[in-house]
C-alpha positions as CSV (number, residue, x, y, z in Angstrom):
1,X,106.3,104.2,138.5
2,X,107.3,107.7,137.4
3,X,106.3,108.6,133.9
4,X,109.2,109.5,131.6
5,X,108.5,112.9,129.9
6,X,108.4,112.9,126.1
7,X,111.1,114.8,124.3
8,X,110.3,117.6,121.8
9,X,110.7,115.4,118.8
10,X,108.3,112.8,120.2
11,X,105.7,115.4,121.2
12,X,105.6,116.9,117.7
13,X,105.5,113.5,116.1
14,X,102.5,112.6,118.3
15,X,100.9,116.0,117.3
16,X,101.2,115.1,113.7
17,X,99.5,111.7,114.3
18,X,96.8,113.4,116.3
19,X,96.1,115.8,113.4
20,X,96.2,112.9,111.0
21,X,93.4,111.3,113.0
22,X,91.4,114.5,113.6
23,X,91.1,115.6,109.9
24,X,89.5,112.5,108.4
25,X,87.3,112.1,111.5
26,X,86.0,115.6,111.2
27,X,85.1,115.1,107.5
28,X,83.2,111.9,108.4
29,X,80.4,114.1,109.9
30,X,81.0,117.7,108.9
31,X,79.2,117.4,105.6
32,X,76.0,116.2,107.3
33,X,75.2,119.7,108.6
34,X,75.4,121.0,105.0
35,X,73.1,118.6,103.3
36,X,70.0,120.9,103.2
37,X,72.2,123.8,102.0
38,X,73.9,121.6,99.3
39,X,70.6,120.2,98.1
40,X,69.4,123.8,97.5
41,X,72.7,124.9,96.0
42,X,72.7,122.0,93.4
43,X,68.9,121.8,93.0
44,X,69.1,118.1,94.2
45,X,66.9,115.8,96.2
46,X,67.8,114.6,99.7
47,X,68.6,111.1,98.3
48,X,71.0,112.6,95.8
49,X,72.9,114.7,98.3
50,X,73.2,111.8,100.7
51,X,75.8,110.4,98.4
52,X,78.1,113.3,99.4
53,X,78.3,111.4,102.8
54,X,78.1,107.9,101.4
55,X,80.8,108.3,98.8
56,X,83.3,109.3,101.5
57,X,82.3,106.5,103.8
58,X,82.3,103.8,101.1
59,X,85.8,104.9,99.9
60,X,87.2,104.6,103.4
61,X,85.5,101.3,104.1
62,X,86.5,99.6,100.9
63,X,90.1,100.8,100.7
64,X,91.4,101.0,104.2
65,X,92.9,97.5,104.4
66,X,94.5,97.7,101.0
67,X,96.3,101.0,101.8
68,X,97.3,99.7,105.2
69,X,99.1,96.8,103.4
70,X,100.7,99.3,100.9
71,X,102.1,101.2,103.9
72,X,103.8,98.0,105.2
73,X,105.3,97.3,101.7
74,X,106.3,100.8,100.5
75,X,106.8,102.8,103.8
76,X,104.1,104.0,106.2
77,X,105.5,107.6,106.6
78,X,105.9,108.0,102.9
79,X,102.4,106.8,102.2
80,X,100.9,108.9,105.0
81,X,102.4,112.0,103.3
82,X,100.8,110.9,100.0
83,X,97.4,110.3,101.8
84,X,97.5,113.8,103.4
85,X,98.3,115.3,100.0
86,X,95.3,113.4,98.4
87,X,93.0,114.4,101.2
88,X,94.0,118.1,101.1
89,X,93.8,118.3,97.3
90,X,90.5,116.6,97.1
91,X,89.1,118.9,99.8
92,X,90.0,121.9,97.6
93,X,88.3,120.2,94.7
94,X,85.2,119.7,96.8
95,X,85.1,123.4,97.6
96,X,85.4,124.4,93.9
97,X,82.9,121.7,92.7
98,X,80.8,123.2,89.9
99,X,78.1,120.4,90.2
100,X,76.9,117.7,92.4
101,X,78.6,114.9,90.4
102,X,81.9,116.6,90.7
103,X,81.4,117.1,94.5
104,X,80.5,113.4,95.0
105,X,83.5,112.3,92.9
106,X,85.9,114.6,94.9
107,X,84.5,113.2,98.1
108,X,85.3,109.7,97.0
109,X,88.9,110.7,96.3
110,X,88.9,112.5,99.7
111,X,87.8,109.2,101.2
112,X,90.9,107.5,99.6
113,X,93.1,110.0,101.4
114,X,91.2,109.5,104.6
115,X,91.5,105.7,104.3
116,X,95.3,106.1,104.2
117,X,95.3,108.4,107.2
118,X,93.1,106.2,109.2
119,X,95.0,103.1,108.4
120,X,98.5,104.3,109.1
121,X,98.1,106.7,112.0
122,X,97.6,103.9,114.6
123,X,100.4,101.8,113.0
124,X,102.9,104.7,113.3
125,X,102.4,105.0,117.0
126,X,105.0,102.3,117.7
127,X,107.6,104.1,115.5
128,X,107.0,107.5,117.2
129,X,106.3,106.9,120.9
130,X,108.1,104.8,123.5
131,X,106.3,101.5,124.3
132,X,105.6,102.5,127.9
133,X,103.6,105.5,126.6
134,X,101.7,103.6,123.8
135,X,98.5,103.5,125.8
136,X,98.5,107.2,126.3
137,X,99.2,107.8,122.6
138,X,96.3,105.5,121.6
139,X,94.1,107.3,124.1
140,X,95.0,110.6,122.4
141,X,94.2,109.2,119.0
142,X,90.8,108.0,120.3
143,X,90.2,111.5,121.7
144,X,91.0,113.0,118.3
145,X,88.6,110.5,116.5
146,X,85.8,111.2,118.9
147,X,86.4,115.0,118.8
148,X,86.4,115.1,115.1
149,X,83.2,113.1,114.7
150,X,81.4,115.0,117.4
151,X,82.6,118.5,116.4
152,X,81.8,118.0,112.7
153,X,78.1,118.8,112.6
154,X,78.3,121.9,114.9
155,X,81.4,123.3,113.2
156,X,79.9,122.6,109.8
157,X,76.7,124.3,110.7
158,X,78.6,127.4,112.0
159,X,80.8,127.7,108.9
160,X,77.9,127.2,106.5
161,X,75.8,129.9,108.3
162,X,78.6,132.5,108.4
163,X,80.9,131.7,105.5
164,X,79.2,129.4,103.0
165,X,79.3,125.6,102.3
166,X,82.7,125.6,100.5
167,X,84.3,126.6,103.8
168,X,83.7,123.2,105.3
169,X,86.1,121.8,102.8
170,X,88.5,124.8,102.5
171,X,89.2,124.3,106.2
172,X,91.2,121.2,105.4
173,X,93.7,123.0,103.2
174,X,95.7,124.9,105.9
175,X,95.3,121.9,108.3
176,X,96.6,119.5,105.6
177,X,99.6,121.7,104.8
178,X,100.5,121.9,108.5
179,X,99.9,118.2,109.0
180,X,102.2,117.3,106.0
181,X,105.0,119.5,107.3
182,X,104.7,118.0,110.8
183,X,104.8,114.4,109.5
184,X,107.7,115.2,107.2
185,X,109.7,117.0,109.9
186,X,109.1,114.9,113.0
187,X,108.0,111.3,112.2
188,X,110.9,108.9,111.8
189,X,111.9,108.0,108.3
190,X,110.8,104.7,106.8
191,X,113.3,101.9,107.2
192,X,115.0,101.1,103.8
193,X,113.9,97.8,102.2
194,X,116.7,95.7,100.5
195,X,114.4,93.8,98.1
196,X,111.4,94.4,96.1
197,X,108.2,93.2,97.8
198,X,105.2,91.9,95.8
199,X,101.8,93.4,96.2
200,X,98.6,91.3,96.1
201,X,96.6,93.1,93.3
202,X,94.1,90.4,92.8
203,X,93.3,90.0,96.5
204,X,93.0,93.8,96.8
205,X,90.5,93.9,93.9
206,X,88.4,91.1,95.3
207,X,88.4,92.6,98.8
208,X,87.5,96.1,97.6
209,X,84.6,94.7,95.6
210,X,83.4,92.5,98.4
211,X,83.4,95.4,101.0
212,X,81.7,97.7,98.5
213,X,78.9,95.2,98.0
214,X,78.5,94.8,101.7
215,X,78.5,98.5,102.4
216,X,75.9,99.0,99.6
217,X,73.8,96.2,101.2
218,X,73.7,98.2,104.4
219,X,72.8,101.5,102.7
220,X,70.5,100.6,99.7
221,X,67.0,99.6,100.2
222,X,65.4,96.8,98.2
223,X,68.5,94.8,97.4
224,X,69.8,94.0,100.8
225,X,69.5,90.2,100.7
226,X,70.9,89.8,97.2
227,X,73.9,92.1,98.0
228,X,74.6,90.3,101.3
229,X,74.7,86.9,99.5
230,X,77.1,88.4,96.9
231,X,79.3,89.8,99.7
232,X,79.4,86.3,101.3
233,X,80.5,84.8,98.0
234,X,83.1,87.5,97.7
235,X,84.4,86.8,101.2
236,X,84.8,83.1,100.2
237,X,86.5,84.0,97.0
238,X,88.9,86.4,98.9
239,X,89.9,83.6,101.3
240,X,90.6,81.3,98.3
241,X,92.7,83.9,96.6
242,X,94.7,84.7,99.7
243,X,95.4,81.0,100.3
244,X,97.1,80.8,96.9
245,X,98.8,84.2,96.8
246,X,102.6,84.4,97.1
247,X,102.4,87.8,98.9
248,X,98.9,87.9,100.3
249,X,97.2,91.2,101.2
250,X,96.2,89.6,104.6
251,X,98.1,86.7,105.9
252,X,95.4,84.3,107.0
253,X,97.9,82.8,109.5
254,X,97.4,86.1,111.4
255,X,94.0,84.8,112.5
256,X,95.6,81.8,114.1
257,X,96.3,84.3,116.9
258,X,93.0,84.5,118.7
259,X,93.8,87.9,120.0
260,X,93.5,89.5,116.5
261,X,90.2,87.8,115.7
262,X,88.7,88.7,119.1
263,X,89.9,92.3,119.0
264,X,88.4,92.9,115.5
265,X,85.1,91.2,116.6
266,X,85.0,93.4,119.7
267,X,85.6,96.6,117.7
268,X,82.7,95.6,115.3
269,X,80.3,94.9,118.2
270,X,81.2,98.0,120.2
271,X,81.0,100.4,117.3
272,X,77.7,98.8,116.3
273,X,76.3,99.8,119.7
274,X,77.9,103.3,119.6
275,X,76.1,103.9,116.3
276,X,72.8,102.9,118.0
277,X,73.1,105.9,120.3
278,X,73.3,108.2,117.2
279,X,70.4,106.5,115.4
280,X,67.9,106.3,118.4
281,X,69.0,109.2,120.5
282,X,67.6,112.1,118.4
283,X,64.1,110.5,118.1
284,X,63.9,109.6,121.8
285,X,65.0,113.1,122.9
286,X,62.8,115.0,120.4
287,X,59.7,112.9,120.1
288,X,59.9,110.8,123.2
289,X,60.8,113.5,125.7
290,X,59.5,116.4,123.7
291,X,62.7,118.5,123.9
292,X,63.5,121.4,121.7
293,X,66.2,121.3,119.0
294,X,68.7,123.2,121.1
295,X,68.4,120.9,124.1
296,X,68.5,117.9,121.8
297,X,71.7,119.1,120.3
298,X,73.3,119.7,123.7
299,X,72.2,116.3,125.0
300,X,73.5,114.5,122.0
301,X,76.9,116.2,122.4
302,X,77.3,114.8,126.0
303,X,78.4,111.3,124.9
304,X,80.9,112.3,122.2
305,X,82.3,115.0,124.5
306,X,82.9,112.5,127.3
307,X,84.5,110.0,124.9
308,X,86.8,112.8,123.6
309,X,87.8,114.0,127.1
310,X,88.2,110.4,128.4
311,X,90.6,109.2,125.7
312,X,93.9,110.4,127.3
313,X,93.0,109.4,130.9
314,X,91.9,106.0,129.5
315,X,95.2,105.6,127.8
316,X,97.0,106.3,131.1
317,X,94.9,103.6,132.8
318,X,96.0,101.2,130.1
319,X,99.7,102.1,130.6
320,X,99.3,101.5,134.3
321,X,97.2,98.3,134.5
322,X,97.6,96.7,131.1
323,X,95.1,96.3,128.2
324,X,94.1,92.7,129.3
325,X,92.7,94.0,132.6
326,X,91.1,97.1,131.2
327,X,89.1,95.7,128.3
328,X,86.6,93.6,130.4
329,X,86.0,96.6,132.7
330,X,85.2,98.8,129.7
331,X,82.8,96.2,128.2
332,X,81.1,95.8,131.6
333,X,80.6,99.5,131.7
334,X,78.9,99.4,128.3
335,X,76.7,96.5,129.3
336,X,75.6,98.6,132.4
337,X,74.9,101.7,130.3
338,X,72.9,99.8,127.7
339,X,71.0,97.9,130.4
340,X,70.0,101.1,132.1
341,X,68.7,102.6,128.9
342,X,66.7,99.4,128.3
343,X,65.2,99.4,131.8
344,X,64.8,103.0,133.2
345,X,61.3,104.4,132.7
346,X,60.6,107.5,130.6
347,X,59.1,109.2,133.6
348,X,62.7,109.7,135.0
349,X,63.2,112.2,132.1
350,X,66.4,113.5,130.6
351,X,68.7,112.3,133.5
352,X,67.7,108.7,132.8
353,X,69.2,109.2,129.3
354,X,72.2,111.3,130.1
355,X,73.7,109.2,132.9
356,X,73.7,105.9,131.0
357,X,75.0,107.7,128.0
358,X,77.9,109.1,130.1
359,X,78.7,105.5,131.2
360,X,78.6,104.2,127.7
361,X,80.7,107.0,126.3
362,X,83.4,106.8,129.0
363,X,83.5,103.0,128.7
364,X,83.9,103.3,124.9
365,X,86.9,105.6,125.3
366,X,88.5,103.1,127.7
367,X,87.8,100.2,125.4
368,X,89.3,101.9,122.4
369,X,92.6,102.8,124.2
370,X,92.9,99.3,125.7
371,X,91.8,97.2,122.7
372,X,94.1,99.1,120.2
373,X,97.1,99.1,122.6
374,X,96.8,95.4,123.4
375,X,96.5,94.3,119.8
376,X,99.2,96.5,118.3
377,X,101.7,95.5,121.0
378,X,101.5,91.9,119.7
379,X,101.9,92.7,116.0
380,X,105.2,92.3,114.1
381,X,106.7,95.4,112.4
382,X,105.9,94.3,108.9
383,X,102.2,93.8,109.6
384,X,101.3,96.9,111.7
385,X,99.9,98.7,108.7
386,X,97.5,96.0,107.7
387,X,96.4,95.2,111.3
388,X,95.8,98.8,112.0
389,X,93.7,99.0,108.8
390,X,91.8,95.9,109.9
391,X,90.9,97.7,113.1
392,X,89.7,100.7,111.1
393,X,87.7,98.4,108.8
394,X,86.0,96.8,111.8
395,X,85.1,100.2,113.1
396,X,83.6,101.3,109.8
397,X,81.7,98.1,109.3
398,X,80.4,98.4,112.8
399,X,79.2,102.0,112.1
400,X,77.5,100.9,108.9
401,X,76.0,97.8,110.4
402,X,74.8,99.7,113.5
403,X,73.0,102.3,111.4
404,X,71.3,99.6,109.3
405,X,70.6,96.8,111.7
406,X,70.0,98.7,114.9
407,X,68.0,101.3,113.0
408,X,65.8,98.4,111.7
409,X,65.3,97.1,115.2
410,X,64.2,100.6,116.3
411,X,61.9,101.0,113.3
412,X,60.4,97.5,114.0
413,X,59.7,98.4,117.6
414,X,58.1,101.8,116.8
415,X,56.6,101.4,113.3
416,X,57.5,104.7,111.9
417,X,59.7,106.7,114.4
418,X,58.9,109.9,112.6
419,X,55.2,109.6,113.4
420,X,55.1,107.3,116.5
421,X,53.8,108.8,119.8
422,X,56.1,109.4,122.8
423,X,55.3,106.1,124.7
424,X,56.0,104.0,121.5
425,X,59.3,105.8,121.0
426,X,60.1,105.0,124.6
427,X,59.4,101.3,124.1
428,X,61.5,101.4,121.0
429,X,64.4,102.8,122.9
430,X,64.1,100.1,125.6
431,X,63.9,97.3,122.9
432,X,66.8,98.6,120.9
433,X,69.1,99.0,123.9
434,X,68.0,95.6,125.2
435,X,69.5,94.2,122.0
436,X,72.5,96.4,122.4
437,X,73.1,95.0,125.9
438,X,72.9,91.5,124.5
439,X,75.6,92.5,121.9
440,X,77.8,93.7,124.7
441,X,77.4,90.5,126.7
442,X,78.4,88.7,123.5
443,X,81.5,91.0,123.4
444,X,82.4,90.0,126.9
445,X,82.2,86.3,125.9
446,X,84.3,86.9,122.8
447,X,86.9,88.7,124.9
448,X,87.0,85.9,127.6
449,X,87.4,83.2,124.9
450,X,90.1,85.2,123.1
451,X,92.1,85.8,126.4
452,X,91.7,82.2,127.5
453,X,93.3,80.9,124.3
454,X,96.2,83.5,124.2
455,X,98.6,85.0,126.7
456,X,99.9,88.3,125.3
457,X,103.3,89.6,126.2
458,X,103.5,91.8,129.3
459,X,102.5,95.4,128.8
460,X,104.6,98.2,130.3
461,X,103.1,99.3,133.6
462,X,101.1,96.2,134.1
């Protein structure tokens, strides 16, 4: 089937969405490169400057569902413009921060803007792009997400070395102004609402607190079990509140559709495994294989680069074959990549790491495009914002859980990975990716059960 070319309006609308995904993705990782410099600039400890990263991540994780629902109620384009404005203004405040506390606070506000941008960008695809090209659009957004996250550390290091640490935040000001203009000029205006729609403030407060407690459980040592129990209680309270709410933040009836539950579970499992590559990879390459810092940096960039380059082709595959056929193939690819990392001996050297990572990264790009397209095609207009936000929430929770849980698996297998000898690091890699392969097999089962209970509508091109 011939592909219908996009008109100028649609191309620029898609450009605005791509930029809306790139900016917050870039700031997820760009500050990491500057932590040593920021610690020296503010005379702070490593544990203190870590909150520059954590404040942003916690704000995004706790607020993303709430702002997604706000977009459904008050207008997604309107709220996206507000989010870009918050993100850009907070970025300028970060650059001008006179002290560490000011910088951490500004990063939290920047996280609010990022939560809005993450939540609404995917939801707005259906308003901006023809249905037959939705897969390609989702693939482009996946590319922007991977590009921003992978480019952040290297770009941040370059800017800090040649311009100074404020430049990593000033960069967002011209990008934000351009993005706001593109959204205002080219995205379709929100549909007018005839009646006032209630917003679930109590449910929002309970969910924000519950997610904050869970995120802290994954990032603070010494209180993990207590905080996890509190987050479970909070989840139960949230369900009780939503069952009684007149206008619930999340309609629990949505989860009667097995496709939603399985898609969110798949996102959580897959991103948990992807974070494993970022946690284990640096130790294996440097201490296990004895590679220098330059080679380690190049090797670590292979996976994110492939994920970034594979996003658009993956989206075209989804448009052609349909999401339901593509997701299992992507998950099988991740099973294969994790299994190879768990089984290949260290004596095979760097190729035995890079080839499985290439398979994992390309499969991840394919999964993102297919999973997001398949889910959003089944969602009603008035729920796209909250469902898009739930996808973003699952991704963030997966990243947090992967860093904590899979990092703990690696530490358990190696003792202290900063001191362990090369052969112990190798065994730790094998053990950790053995667990990752099991998680991906679980994902295949979840997908099979979800598809067996639900028959989604036909996808264009399938």
